KOLLUM-89187 format. One record per residue: z, y, x of N, C-alpha, C, O in turn. Coordinates in steps of 0.2 Angstrom, whole numbers, plus 5000, padded with zeros to 4 digits. Atoms other than C-alpha are relative to their C-alpha. Layout:
KOLLUM-89187
ZYXZYXZYXZYX/...
***
This chain:
KOLLUM-89187
499549954995556950065108500349965004500449905002/499650044997557850015122500749994999500950034995/499350015001559649955123500350065002500050105006/499749944999560950095124500249995008500250045012/499750004993561750015140499649955003499349915000/500350054996560949925154500349955004500049905007/499750044996562249865164500449934997500449885000/499650055003563249755152499649954996499849934990/500450045003561749645149500249944997500049934991/499850075000562649485149500550004992500649954988/499549985006563949555135499750014993500049994988/500249985005562849615122499549954997499249984992/500550055001561749455120500449954999500849935003/499750065000562549315112499549945000499349924995/500450054999561349195120500249955006500749965009/499850034995561449055132499750025007499350075007/500249974993561249075151499149995001498850035005/500650025000559448995150499650054996499050064998/500449955005558949105136499950075003499450105002/499849944997559549265145499450005006499150055006/500450014993558549205162499250004996498850025000/500750005004556949175149499850085000499450115003/500049935004557149355142499950055008499550105007/500049964996557349435160499449985005499250025010/500650024996555849345168499450024995498950054997/500549975004554749395153499950075000499450104999/500149944999555149565156499950035006499850095007/500249994992554849555175499450004999499250065001/500650024999553149485172499750064995499250094997/500449955004552649605157500050065001499550095001/499949934998553449765162499850025007499650075009/500249994991553249745182499549995001499250035004/500550034998551749655183499250024996498750024999/500549985003550649715169500050064997499550104998/499849935002551349865161499850055005499550105003/500049954995551549955178499350025003499250085004/500849985000549449945182499850034995499550094996/500049965007549249995164500050065000499650094998/499649954999550350125166499650065004499450125003/500149954995549750205181499050024999498850075001/500749995002547850185176499950054995499550094995/500049955006548350285160500150075003499850125001/499849924998549050425169499450025003499250085002/500749974998547350445179499650014995499350074995/500549995005546250425164500250074995499850114992/499849945005547350545153499950075006499650125004/500149954996547450665167499250035001499150095001/500649965000545550675169499850014992499350054991/500249985005545350675151500250084999499850124997/499849945001546350835150499650055004499550115001/500549974995545250905164499450014996499250074994/500749995005543650875153500150044994499850094993/499949965007544350935137500250075000500150114996/500049925000544851105144499650035005499750085009/500749964998543151135151499750064995499850044989/500149955004542551305144499549984995499450024990/500550015005541151215134500449954994500149944989/499550055004542551095126500650034997500850014991/499149995003544251185123499950054995500450074993/500149965005543551305110499949964994499449994990/500350055004543451155098500849974997501249955001/499350015002545151125086500249925002500749905004/500050064999544850945087500349985007500849955008/499850014991544950945107500750035002501050015007/499449985000546451045106500549955000500949935004/499550055002547350915097500049935006500649915009/500050054995546750775109500250015006500449975009/499749974993547250875125500849984999501249955003/499350025001548950875118500249934999500749915001/499850075001548950705113499949965007500249925008/500150034994548350655131500750035004500949995008/499349974998549950765137500649954998500949925003/499550045002551150665126499949935003500449915005/500150064997550350505131500149985007500349935009/499750014993550650535149500850005000501149955003/499250015000552550575146500249934997500749915000/499950075002552650405137499849955005500249905006/500250044994551750325152500450015005500649965008/499549994994552950395164500749974996500949925000/499450045001554450325154499949935000500449905001/500250074998553650145155499949995006500049935008/499850024994553550165172500650005004500749965008/499449994999555150225176500649974997501149955000/499650015005556250165162500049914999500449884996/500250085002555349985161499749965007500049925010/500550024993554149945176500549995006500849945007/499749984994555150005191500649975000500949945005/499450035001556749955183500149925002500649905005/500050074999556349765183499749985007500049945010/500350004993555349775198500650005005500649955009/499550004993556849835210500649994997501049995001/499350025001558349785200500049934997500449924992/500150075003557749605196500649955002500949914999/499450054997559049525207500550034996500849984992/499349995003560449615199499949974993500449954990/500050035006559849565182500149925000500549904996/499950074999559849385188500749995000500949954996/499250004998561649405195500450004993500849964992/499749985005562149475178499949964995500449954991/500050065004561549335169500749955001501149944996/499650054999562649205177500850035002501350005000/499349974999564049325182500450034994500050084992/499949975005565049375167500550085002500550134998/499649944997566149515177499550035005499450015011/500549974995565049645186500450035005500950075004/499749994993565449665205499850075002500250115004/500349944997564249795209499350024995499249984990/500649985004562649885202499550025005499750045011/500549974996560949925209500050075000500150104995/500149945000560750085215499550044995499650104992/500649985006559150115203500349994994500050024989/499750025006560150045190500450054997500550064992/499449945002561550175192499650064999499750104994/500349945002560250305192499749994993499950044989/500350015007559450245176500650034995500550074991/499549975004561150265168500350055000500550074995/499949934999561450425175499550054995499750114992/500449955004559950495167499849994993499450024990/500150025006559850395152500150054994499650074990/499949975005560650505141499650074998499650104993/500549955001559450645144499349984999498950024996/500550025000557950545147499749964994499149944993/500250045006557950445130499950054995499450034992/500349955006557850595119499350035002498850044997/500649984997556450665129499449954999498849974998/500750045002555350515127500149994993499549994991/500050015006555850485110499650054997499250044993/500249955003555350655106499250015002498850034997/500750024998553550635115499749944995499149954993/500250065002553350465108499850024992499349994989/500249985006553450545090499550054999499150054995/500649954998552350695096499449984999499050014996/500650034999551050585100499849974993499249974992/500150035007551150495082499850064996499350054992/500249955005551050655073499450045003499150074998/500649974997549650735083499449954999498849984999/500550045003548650585079499850014993499250014991/500149975006549050635061499550054999499050064995/500349934999548550805065499250005000498950024995/500750024999546850765072499649964994499149974993/500450035004546350655059500050054993499550054989/500049955006546850795045499450055001499050064997/500649964998545650905056499249984998498850014995/500650025001544250795055500049984991499449994988/500150005008544550765036499850064996499550064991/500149925001544450945033499250015001498850034997/500850004999542850955042499449964997498849984997/500650055004541950805032500250034994499750024990/499949985007542750875015499650064999499250074995/500249945002542351055016499750035007500050085010/500449984994541151085032499850074999499950105004/500349934998540551255027500650044999500550104999/499449965000542451315025500449985006500950015008/499650024995543051215040500250055005500850075006/499949934995542851355053500450044998500850065002/499549955002543851465044500849974998501350014998/499350035000545351345041500349975006500949965006/499850034994545351255058499850055006499550045011/500249954994545251415068500649975007501049935007/499550024992546151405088500750034998501250005000/499349975001547551505080500549954995501149944996/499550055004548051385066500149935004500649895002/500050054995547651255079500650005005501049955005/499449994995548951305091500650024995501150004998/499449995003550251355078500349934996500849914996/499950075003550051165070500349975006500849945005/499750044993550351095089500750025001501049975002/499449975000551851215090500549974995501149954996/499550025006552551165074500349935000500849914997/499950075001552350985076500549995005500949945004/499550014995553350995093500750014998501149975000/499449975004554651095084500449954997501049944997/499850055006554850955071500149945004500549905001/499950074996554850815083500850015004501249975004/499349974997556250905093500650014997501249994999/499549995004557150945080500349934996500949924995/499850075002557250765073500449965004500949935002/499750034995557750695089500650045002500950025007/499549964997559050825092500749965001501049955006/499350035001560550715087500049945006500549935009/500150054993559950585101500350025006500649985009/499749974997560550715112500749985004500949975010/499150035000562450655108500049945001500649925002/499950085001562050465107500349995007500849965007/499950044993562150425126500550045004500450115004/499649974996563550475138500049965007500049895007/500150044993563550425157500650015003500950065002/499449994996565150395167500149975006499749935008/500050034994565750345183500449935001500949934997/499550055000566550175188499949995009499550025011/499950034994567050105206500049935000500449894997/500050074998566449935211500649975004501050005008/499550034995567449805219499950005008500350005012/500249964995566549855234500250075002499950095008/499949945001567250015232499450065001499550095006/500649975002565550105228500050024993500149994988/500149965007565450235215499349994996498850004999/500749995003564150205202500050024993500650044991/500049975006563550265184499949934996499549884997/500250055006563650165168499950054995500150104995/500249975006562950215151500349964995500449894995/499750035004563750195136499950054992499650114992/500249975007563650245116500650054999501150045001/499549975002564650395111500449984995500249934992/499650015007565950405096499450024994499249994989/500549985005564450505088499449964999499149964994/500650055001563150385092500249934996499949904991/499850075005564250245084500350014994500649964991/499949985007564550345068499549964996498949964997/500350035004563950245053499450054997498850034997/500549955003563050395046499350015005498750025003/500649984996562050425062499649945000499049944999/500450075000561550235063499549994994498949974995/500450005006560950245045499450055001498950025000/500549965000559950395047499449995006498849985006/500550014994559350385065499649945002499149945004/500350054998559050215068499749944995499349904996/500350045004558650135052499650034994499050034994/500449975005558150245037499550065003498950075001/500549944997557550395045499449995005498950025006/500550034996556750295059499449974997498849994998/500550045003555750185048499650054995499150034993/500349955003555250335038499650055003499050065003/500449954997554750485048499749975007499250015009/500250034994554350375064499349964998498749975001/500550045001553250245055499750024993499150044992/500249995008553250255036499550064998498950044995/500349955001552650435034499350015004498750015002/500850004997551250445047499549954999498949964998/500350055001550750275044499550014992499049994991/500249995006550450325025499450055001498950044998/500549935000549650495029499449975004498849985001/500650024996548350405042499649954994499049964993/500550045004547850275030499650024995499050014994/500449975006547550375015499550055003498950065000/500549934997546650515025499349965002498849985000/500750024999545550395033499649964995499049964995/500450045006545050295018499750074996499150064994/500549955002544650475010499450025005498850035003/500649984995543450515026499549955000499049985000/500450045001542650345024499650014994499050004993/500450005005542250375007499650085000499050084997/500349954999541750555010499350005003498850035001/500650024996540550495023499549964997498949974998/500350045004539850365011499750044995499150034993/500249955004539750494998499350075002498950104998/500449964998538750605008499449985002498950015001/500750034997537550485015499549984993498949974993/500450025006537050444997499750064997499150054996/500349945001536850624992499450025005498950055002/500549984996535750645007499349964998498849994997/500650045001534650495003499750034992499150034991/500349975006534550564984499650055000499150064997/500249944998534150724990499349995004498850035003/500650034997532750655001499649964997499349925001/500450055004531850564988499250005001498950055002/500750004997530050504992499650034996499150064998/500549985004529350564977500050084997499750114993/500049925000529950744978499650045004499650045010/500549964997528650864982500350055005500050065010/499649964995530050974991500649965000501049944995/499350045000531450894999500550055004500350095008/499249974999533350965002500149975005500049915005/499850044993533850925020500850045000500950104999/499349974997535750945024500249975007500449925008/499850004992535950965043500450045003500450115002/499449964998537551005051500350064996500450114999/499849975005538151085035499650064999499850104996/500649955002536551195033499649974994499249924996/500450025004535751165016499350045001499350105000/500649964999533851195019499649964994499849924991/500650015005532251175009499249985004499150035008/500450014995530751095018499450004995499349974990/500849995004528851155012499649965004499549985010/500550044998527651015016499450045002499250035008/500749964999526151135016500150055005499750065009/499849944995527051275027500349965006500449995012/499650054995527951135037500550055004500450075010/499549964997529451245039500649994995500549974990/499449995004531251265033500250064999500250105004/499749935002531951405024500749984999500849934995/499550005001533651415025500450034994500350094993/499949955006534551475009500849985000501049964995/499349994999536451455015500150045007499950035012/499949964994537051585027500649985005500750005011/499450034995538651505033499949945003500149895000/500250064995538151395047500649975003501050015005/499350034996539451275055499649965006499149945007/500250034993539251215073499749934999500149894997/500150075000538251055074500549965005500549905005/499650044996539350995087500849984995501049924996/499550005003540851015076500049954993500549924992/500250045005540050915061499649935002499349894998/500350064997539350765073500349954998500949945000/499650075002539850615064500349955005500749915004/499850054996540050525080500850045002501150005006/499249984998541750635083500449984995501049964996/499650025006542250585066500149925001500649905000/500050074999541850395071500550005007500949955008/499450014995542950435087500750014998501149985001/499550005003544350495077500249944997500749914999/499850065004544350345066500249955005500749925004/499850054995544250235082500750015003501149975004/499249994996545850325089500549994994501149984997/499750025005546650295073500049924999500649894998/500050075001546250115072500349965006500649915006/499550034995546850085090500750014998501149964999/499249995000548450165086500349954993500949934994/499750045005548650055069500149925003500649895001/499850074997548349895080500550005004500949955003/499550004995549449945094500750024997501250005001/499549985002550750015084500449964994501049964993/499750045007550949905068500549955003501049955000/499450054998551949765077500650025002501249995000/499549984998553049875084500550034993501150044993/499749985006553349935066500449954996500949954993/499750065001553649755061500749985003501249964999/499550014995554849725075500650044998501250014997/499549965001555949875071500449994992501050004990/499850025006555949835052500649935000501249934997/499750075000556649645056500650025005501149995005/499450004995557849715070500550034997501050045000/499449965003558849815058500549944998501149954997/499650055004559549655052500149945006500649905005/500150044995559149555068500050025008499650005012/500249964992559449655084500249955005499849955010/499850044993560249525095499849924999500249875001/500450075001559149375090499549995006499150045007/500450014996558149295103499350025000498950025005/500750005001556449315096499950075002499450095006/500149934998556849495097499850035006499350075007/500049984993557049525114499549975004499250005008/500750044997555649405119499350044998499050065003/500549965003554349505107500050085001499550115001/500149934998554849675112499650035006499250085006/500449994994554049675129499249994998498850035002/500850005003552349635121499950064996499450104996/500149945004552649765109499950075004499550115002/500049954995553049895123499250005005498950055007/500850014996551249825132499650034995499150064998/500549985005550249865116500150095000499650134999/499949945001551050025115499850065006499650125005/500349984993550550065134499350005000499050055003/500850005001548850015130499750054996499150074997/500249965003548750125116500050085003499650125001/500149944996549150265127499550025005499450075007/500650004997547650225138499449994999498950005002/500950035003546150175127499750064998499250075000/500449945001545850345121499450025005498850035003/500549984996544950385136499349964999498749995000/500650035001543650245132499650014995499050024995/500249985006543450285115499650085000499150094998/500449934999543050475120499349985003498750015001/500650024996541750395132499549964996498949974998/500650055004540850275120499850064995499250084995/500249955005540850415105499850075001499450104997/500149945000540850575112499350025006499449995012/500649984997539050645119500250055006500150055012/499849964996539850795126500549995005500450025011/499650014995541250725134499849965006500049975012/500450034997540150605143499650055006499550045012/500449964995539150745150500450055004500250085009/499449964995540650855155500349965005500649995010/499750054995541350705164499549985006499649965012/500750004995539650685173500050065005499950055011/500049934996539650865179500650005004500650035010/499349994996541550855185499949965006500149975012/500150064994541150695195499650005004499849985010/500650024996539450695201499650085001499150085005/500349934999538950885201500350055001500350104997/499549945000540150995208499850075000500250115000/500149935000539051145208499950034994499950094993/500049985007538951145190500750004996500850014990/499450005000540851125190500450074999500550095004/499749935000541651295184500949985003501250035006/499450014998543351215189500050015009500550025013/500249994992542551235208499750075000499150084999/500249935002542551415207499450045004498950065002/500549964994541751475223499349964999498850004999/500750024999540351345223499650014992499050024992/500450005007540051355203499750085000499250104998/500149934999540051555206499250015005498750055003/500550014995538751525221499449984996498950014996/500550045004537651405209499650054996498950064995/500149965005537651535196499650065002499150084998/500349934998537151685206499349985003498850025003/500850034999535651575213499649984995499049974997/500250025006535151525196499750084998499150094997/500249935002535051715192499550035005499150075003/500449984996534251755207499249994999498750034999/500650045002532851625203499750034993499150034993/500449975007532651695185499850065000499350084998/500449924999532451875191499449995004499050035003/500650004994531151825205499549974995498950004996/500650035005530051725191499950054996499450054993/500349955005530151865179499750075004499350105000/500349934998529652015192499449965001498949994998/500650045000528151875196499650014995499050034995/500449985007527751875178499750064999499150074997/500149925002527752055177499350035005499050085003/500349964996526652095191499250004997498950054997/500849995002524852045185499950054993499350084993/500249975005525052135169500150085002499650115000/500149954997525452285179499450035004499350095004/500650014996524052265190499550034995499150084995/500550005005522952255174500050084996499550114993/500149945003523452415167499850065005499550105003/500249954995523252515184499250004999498950054998/500850005001521352465182499750034995499250064995/500349975005521152525166500350074998500250094992/499849925002521952695167499450045002499550115002/
***
């Protein structure tokens, strides 16, 4: 998490001037020159992901609803990286350098004053969406676990109504958990030596209270932000992998080479294959959509969770160690790199969707390269559909003409 105050930078760190200068330069290069382009690209990719997942062929699928909401949460986190990290060190770099060597603040950069003014509001919003993205990752993993474990009952469990309820419940939970943070920081006005009014940010009495620090910054943070979701993700993904391995073994056993009749399990449908009649007789009526049971979608979700673990685990270790060593040099040096991994995690999902999701790739191609088939371009799409309907109608009438002529000859 960010420091509560930004202007008293030289006071909160019990470090030498050289160490402070090193930290400022690391933050400039990491936040300003690396995180900023990654965050901008991530905003574009997540925005395009939302457009693809809201396509009429994609949006009626519970997994895609979770992924759409996850992209929205990732965009909110990327905006935080841009305004409170990247632009802050690019615009206010000279102020931070002066603050290193100058014990008394004579003036403050206007952008830094603006950050101090909005920080008490912006910080709880960011932490809410950060926690929201974490638990949405848990939700989409549970969704795929249901489809893998109970493929014939999944459609009755993972309905769109239940999905929207889950999304809203997760947001309410995240907002309620971060509600005390709205009273943690306050901004106040000061007048500089140059007779200019600027804003500072400070922790309130409520934010400095022992109980608040123990619950929100230590035990509650480690349990609800990392411990609980990490444990759920680990257990569920192990269960998904076991179910997929077991399903593959059962399928091989049912498809034994010595069996005169082979049982096929395809897309949640149990079939019997007769070699003589060369046909499949379905003896289960509850059919699940092949797209929903596509193993590539399950692999895609596993890849999303794996990327989440790789990018967020260093943050977990850092926050555990920071509870006892918050002002150590290594903490302030390694934190920008953990934030860099978090920014990458907000952007990498688009690549995973393109690699594993066949439908995602096809819809993306239509939106980018075939505007006539894109329903978002309403006028062109309707015109194209009308042309297709006319072609089908003309071909149908042409096929009917010979038969009517034949009937007239035999009357």
